PLY file of the C-alpha trace (Angstrom):
ply
format ascii 1.0
element vertex 187
property float x
property float y
property float z
element edge 186
property int vertex1
property int vertex2
end_header
23.08 5.15 9.11
19.66 4.97 11.04
16.18 6.26 10.32
14.31 7.66 13.17
10.51 7.74 12.44
7.71 9.31 14.31
4.02 8.83 13.51
1.66 11.18 14.77
-2.17 10.19 14.87
-4.10 12.57 13.07
-6.76 15.08 15.29
-9.98 13.29 15.67
-12.81 13.97 13.15
-16.77 13.68 13.64
-16.89 10.26 12.33
-14.26 9.32 15.02
-16.31 10.51 17.71
-19.64 8.69 16.30
-17.55 5.39 15.97
-18.30 5.92 12.10
-15.80 4.65 9.30
-14.06 8.23 8.42
-14.16 9.96 4.98
-11.94 12.86 3.97
-13.14 15.26 6.51
-11.84 17.84 8.71
-10.44 17.51 11.95
-12.56 18.71 14.95
-11.42 22.54 15.71
-11.11 21.93 19.56
-8.72 18.85 19.06
-6.44 21.13 16.78
-6.54 23.89 19.45
-5.06 21.33 21.74
-1.89 20.35 19.77
0.65 22.46 21.57
1.53 19.72 24.16
2.09 17.43 21.43
4.29 19.88 19.12
6.36 20.12 22.28
7.50 16.19 22.11
8.09 16.20 18.50
11.35 16.35 16.58
11.99 19.69 14.83
14.39 18.74 11.97
14.19 16.21 8.99
11.65 15.06 6.51
7.91 15.75 7.19
5.23 13.91 5.64
1.50 13.88 5.79
-1.60 11.67 4.67
-3.39 13.52 1.88
-6.58 13.07 4.14
-7.84 16.58 5.52
-7.72 15.97 9.16
-4.04 14.81 8.92
-2.93 17.94 6.79
-4.54 20.12 9.27
-3.15 18.33 12.12
0.25 18.88 10.46
-0.57 22.70 9.92
-1.89 22.89 13.71
1.57 21.69 14.72
3.34 24.40 12.48
4.74 21.78 10.19
5.55 22.17 6.49
4.74 18.74 5.34
4.92 17.06 1.87
1.79 14.95 0.99
2.60 10.85 0.98
-0.01 8.92 -0.53
1.25 5.64 1.38
0.09 7.47 4.44
-3.87 7.61 3.44
-6.23 6.11 5.90
-7.62 2.76 5.15
-10.52 2.64 2.12
-13.62 1.38 3.94
-15.25 1.25 0.67
-19.02 1.56 0.98
-19.02 1.55 4.75
-17.41 5.00 4.88
-19.34 7.40 6.97
-21.55 4.38 8.57
-21.13 3.30 12.28
-19.89 -0.20 13.01
-23.07 -0.66 15.10
-25.27 0.06 12.04
-23.22 -2.05 9.91
-23.56 -5.10 12.50
-27.32 -4.84 12.61
-27.58 -4.73 8.88
-24.83 -7.29 7.97
-23.27 -9.14 11.02
-21.48 -12.08 8.76
-19.69 -9.19 6.64
-18.42 -7.34 9.63
-17.45 -10.85 11.65
-15.48 -11.63 8.19
-13.77 -8.31 8.17
-12.94 -8.61 11.91
-11.36 -12.38 11.51
-10.20 -12.35 8.06
-7.30 -10.16 7.27
-7.71 -10.86 3.46
-11.44 -10.13 3.60
-12.73 -6.45 2.34
-16.67 -7.04 2.43
-16.92 -3.31 2.26
-15.23 -3.25 -1.25
-12.35 -1.21 0.00
-9.03 -2.36 1.36
-8.36 -5.60 3.22
-6.60 -5.38 6.48
-3.66 -7.40 4.98
-3.54 -4.63 2.01
-3.26 -2.07 4.63
-0.26 -3.70 6.42
1.23 -4.34 3.30
1.02 -0.35 2.28
2.31 0.51 5.85
5.20 -1.88 5.00
5.90 -0.17 1.67
6.12 3.23 3.32
8.47 1.67 6.06
10.69 0.51 3.22
10.76 3.89 1.36
11.66 5.56 4.34
14.51 3.15 5.29
16.01 4.03 2.15
16.80 7.86 3.07
18.34 7.61 6.56
17.85 10.61 9.00
14.79 12.07 10.90
11.31 11.58 9.65
8.02 12.93 10.97
4.86 11.79 9.63
0.95 12.72 10.31
-1.30 9.77 9.42
-4.18 7.62 10.79
-4.59 4.98 13.58
-5.05 2.21 11.20
-1.80 3.03 9.54
0.09 3.12 12.72
-1.21 0.10 14.11
-0.47 -1.80 10.53
3.04 -0.24 10.90
3.41 -2.00 14.27
2.06 -5.11 13.03
4.62 -5.19 10.26
7.82 -4.15 12.52
6.78 -6.82 15.25
6.58 -9.45 12.59
2.95 -9.93 14.34
-0.05 -11.95 12.97
-2.19 -9.60 11.10
-5.05 -9.86 13.42
-3.09 -8.28 16.26
-3.92 -5.19 14.33
-7.31 -5.10 16.58
-5.39 -5.55 19.48
-3.60 -1.86 19.36
-5.11 1.28 20.72
-3.71 4.30 18.99
-5.21 7.59 20.33
-5.83 10.70 18.17
-2.74 13.01 18.75
-0.56 10.40 20.04
2.91 9.68 18.53
4.71 6.14 17.82
8.45 6.11 17.09
10.60 3.59 15.43
14.26 3.44 14.58
15.48 1.49 11.56
18.94 0.63 10.19
19.73 -1.69 7.03
15.83 -2.35 6.62
15.43 -3.68 9.84
12.93 -1.78 12.21
12.44 -1.31 15.74
9.35 -0.18 17.68
10.56 2.33 20.19
7.85 3.91 21.91
4.19 4.89 21.85
3.17 8.19 23.70
-0.42 9.15 24.36
-1.82 12.66 24.40
0 1
1 2
2 3
3 4
4 5
5 6
6 7
7 8
8 9
9 10
10 11
11 12
12 13
13 14
14 15
15 16
16 17
17 18
18 19
19 20
20 21
21 22
22 23
23 24
24 25
25 26
26 27
27 28
28 29
29 30
30 31
31 32
32 33
33 34
34 35
35 36
36 37
37 38
38 39
39 40
40 41
41 42
42 43
43 44
44 45
45 46
46 47
47 48
48 49
49 50
50 51
51 52
52 53
53 54
54 55
55 56
56 57
57 58
58 59
59 60
60 61
61 62
62 63
63 64
64 65
65 66
66 67
67 68
68 69
69 70
70 71
71 72
72 73
73 74
74 75
75 76
76 77
77 78
78 79
79 80
80 81
81 82
82 83
83 84
84 85
85 86
86 87
87 88
88 89
89 90
90 91
91 92
92 93
93 94
94 95
95 96
96 97
97 98
98 99
99 100
100 101
101 102
102 103
103 104
104 105
105 106
106 107
107 108
108 109
109 110
110 111
111 112
112 113
113 114
114 115
115 116
116 117
117 118
118 119
119 120
120 121
121 122
122 123
123 124
124 125
125 126
126 127
127 128
128 129
129 130
130 131
131 132
132 133
133 134
134 135
135 136
136 137
137 138
138 139
139 140
140 141
141 142
142 143
143 144
144 145
145 146
146 147
147 148
148 149
149 150
150 151
151 152
152 153
153 154
154 155
155 156
156 157
157 158
158 159
159 160
160 161
161 162
162 163
163 164
164 165
165 166
166 167
167 168
168 169
169 170
170 171
171 172
172 173
173 174
174 175
175 176
176 177
177 178
178 179
179 180
180 181
181 182
182 183
183 184
184 185
185 186
């Protein structure tokens, strides 16, 4: 049996607009008001999951979805960089930022490494493959990029080459533990 998975990137937050590492914060109300176009493209049957982070839960609600919280879908843990901008961090500690951007196992911020996020996304995919059917999940761009990297068996640093817009949808299909990346639709 096949599992069809659609990952929806949560609506943007103030941190996203400021190019800051996000915390557990609400989605921008204006973005939530514009989800109707996305809702028309989404499957309306099967399991519905959401990240425990506020912006993802609010996005699911705005889409009219009753979702179950799935901890594996939470955003990357940015540790002490949470709430700060990349420009600010580059000015303060350029070596730490360079390490984070070039070494998938590095976590100079004290949070999750890129390798850990990719492993968590892979774990989520494994749990979904065990229960065939339709799955819709609202999560974060980092988790969607990590899932794409895992499915394509791409090098971890490919993560930085994938753009995932807020309120975009990404589809995968999986059979017998093997996943295929099938589509990316921007808003």
